C-alpha positions as CSV (number, residue, x, y, z in Angstrom):
1,M,9.6,-13.6,40.2
2,F,13.5,-14.4,38.7
3,G,11.9,-13.2,35.0
4,L,9.0,-15.2,35.3
5,E,6.7,-12.3,35.7
6,K,4.3,-11.1,32.9
7,K,6.1,-7.8,30.9
8,K,3.6,-5.7,29.2
9,N,4.9,-5.9,25.2
10,K,3.3,-3.5,22.8
11,P,1.5,-5.3,19.5
12,F,4.3,-5.4,16.7
13,E,3.5,-2.9,14.0
14,F,4.9,-2.6,10.8
15,D,7.1,0.7,9.3
16,L,3.9,1.1,7.1
17,E,1.6,1.3,10.1
18,K,4.2,3.8,11.6
19,E,4.6,6.3,8.9
20,L,0.6,6.1,7.8
21,K,-0.2,7.4,11.4
22,S,0.5,11.0,9.8
23,S,-2.8,11.8,7.9
24,K,-0.6,13.7,5.2
25,R,2.0,10.7,4.7
26,K,-1.5,8.5,4.4
27,K,-2.7,11.2,1.6
28,E,0.0,11.2,-0.4
29,V,0.3,7.5,-0.6
30,L,-2.9,7.2,-1.7
31,T,-2.8,9.8,-4.4
32,I,0.8,8.1,-6.0
33,C,-1.3,4.7,-6.0
34,E,-4.5,6.5,-7.4
35,E,-2.3,8.2,-9.8
36,R,-0.2,5.4,-11.2
37,T,-3.1,3.1,-11.6
38,K,-4.8,5.4,-14.0
39,Q,-1.6,5.8,-16.2
40,L,-1.5,1.9,-16.2
41,K,-5.1,1.9,-17.4
42,E,-4.4,4.7,-20.1
43,A,-1.4,2.9,-21.1
44,L,-3.3,-0.5,-21.2
45,R,-6.3,1.2,-23.2
46,E,-4.2,2.9,-25.8
47,G,-1.9,-0.5,-26.4
48,K,1.1,1.2,-25.9
49,A,1.7,-1.3,-22.9
50,S,0.7,-4.6,-25.4
51,E,4.0,-6.4,-25.0
52,N,4.3,-5.6,-21.0
53,F,0.6,-6.5,-20.6
54,D,1.1,-9.1,-18.0
55,Q,3.5,-7.0,-15.8
56,C,1.1,-4.4,-16.0
57,G,-1.9,-6.1,-14.9
58,I,0.3,-7.2,-12.2
59,I,1.2,-3.9,-11.1
60,M,-2.1,-2.4,-11.1
61,Q,-2.9,-5.5,-8.4
62,G,-0.6,-4.8,-6.6
63,Y,-1.8,-0.9,-6.6
64,A,-4.9,-2.2,-5.5
65,A,-3.7,-3.9,-2.7
66,L,-1.9,-1.2,-1.0
67,E,-5.2,1.3,-1.4
68,K,-6.8,-1.0,0.8
69,V,-3.8,-1.8,3.1
70,V,-3.6,1.9,3.4
71,K,-7.4,2.2,3.9
72,K,-7.4,-0.4,6.6
73,A,-4.2,1.1,8.5
74,S,-5.6,4.0,9.1
75,T,-9.4,2.3,10.8
């Protein structure tokens, strides 16, 4: 009464969760992450990114975290 009744609110969804509901987009994101981590690993092994070694490591950790989030969001 007078605005005190309980309203059923939907649980909050992030934009990424909404975007990953389609399996096609989810696969695209996962393949992009895998490709870029492979590129970074190759660059680090060959010594191309020796001056940016720390930054490349941080970026690789970010891609690994994104993969985990994408996999968890789908389950």
